[in-house]
N, C-alpha and C positions, 0 to 999 in steps of 0.2 A: 503493500501500499505505499510505500516512500517512506514510511516512518521515521526514525532513529533510534524512535524505543520497540521493543515485540509487545505485544500484551498475550496474553495467557492465549483468547483467544486465536490469535495470529500465528502464536510457535502454536499451539497444535492443529492448525490448519494445514502448517508445513512441515510438520513431523507426518502427515494422515498422507497427505504430498507426497513424501520422501519414502514412506511406505509401500505407496503403491508405485510408486515408478521401478523402485529395489526390492523387489518383492520377493527373492533370493536374501539378500540379506536377514531382512526381516524376518524368515521365517530358521533364516540362522540364530540368530539373535535371541528366537524363541527356545530354538532346540537345546542353547546352551542353557537356556532357565530353566526346562525341563532337569537338564544334567543337573545341573547344578541343587533343583530340591531334592534328585536321586543322592543325595549324599558326595557324586562324584565331582573331584577338583580337574579343572582344564586351567591349559594357561590362560593369561587374563588376555583380554583384545590389547595390545599397544595401539593406541592411538597416535594421531597422526593430525596434521592442519587440516586435511578436508576427511570427511565419510569414505569418499572415493576413493585416497588414500591407502584408509586403514581397512575397505573391502582387499585394496590389490594387495596389501601386505601380507595380509592374515593367511597362514598355509594352511591349516588347519580346513579353513571355510573355503580358498582356492581348491586345493587340493583332494581333501578328501566330501565336501557338505556339497562344493557345485554339481560335481560326477551326478547327484541326485537326483536332479534337474534336470539334467543330462539326456535323460531317462525316458522325458516327456516330449510326447509329442505338444504343438504350438496350435492357434487355427489359424485366422487369417490376421486379425488385428495385434499377434502377436504374445497372446493372452495361453501358458498353460494348461494343458486339457486335465481335468481327473481322469487317472487311468481306470474308476472304478464306470463313472458316467455319464462320459464323454461332454465335458460342461469345463468350459472356460473356468478358471481358477483368479479369482481377484477379490479386492480386498473392497468392503465396504464400508460406507459410514458404519459405525453402529450407533442403535437411535435406542433408546431407554424399551425393554420390554419389546424388541423386534428382534429376537433373536433368527425368523430363517434369515434373514440380510447376510447372514453369514455363512449360510450353507455352503454358497461356494468359493470360499479365503481355501486357500490353501490350509495342510494342516498336518503335523505331523504324527505317523500311524507306526508305533513298534507292532513289526510282523507277530512277534512274539511275547504276549501279556506279561510272561513269568520270568523273562528278562528287560536290561533297562534300555534307556533310547539308544544303543550307543551307533556310532553312524553303520554299521553291518547289522544294526535287529531294527530300521526306520526306514521310513518308505513318505514320497510326499503325495495325498493324497486329499480330496475337498473336507473343508470341515463334514458333511456332510456326510458324506459316504465312513467319513473316521465314525462316527457321532453314533452309526446304523450298527459297524459293528462292530462298538463298547468294550467288551471284554467277554465278546461272545466266542466260544471255543470251534472249531473248523467244523467239529461237527453240528455245533448248536446254529450254525450261520447252512449247513447243506442242508438241515433240516426243513429251515424257516424256506430255503427257496425249493425244495422240493415240495412243500406246502401248498407253497403261494402257484407250484405250477398244475400243482394236483387241483386248484381253487379255482384254476381256470380255464381249465378242461369243462371241470364238472361244471362250472357256469353256462359255458359257450353250447353246452348240452340241452338247457332248459326252453 
């Protein structure tokens, strides 16, 4: 806006804009937070003058975390697609009481829920897919899938 002092609103707006533009970095910082909550010590991020320089010089981010995104397809607008639902994963503005707006946000999913969020045990999927998967076992997910398939077949015969 051209003002010399940023208000809280300006700062929050700029952070949201940066998160949308650098979705990989935002997801990486969320992953680091999850690791910290689980008690895993990670080297602190060495901060540089700009966030761009910080990202470029963070070896863990560059060598281990970014390859998780290279496995994902992109749509024509350059947004990563959820490997489960094939929807664009974009960060939406959060509004109180409207959690459905987060469904398309990228989420860090543990492949095996009994293990920590290590790089070899995580994948990037939409928040909706991760929310549905929750802590279900493979057998439970398969049972739900079979039930849904049979339900659709049974309904089509009516």
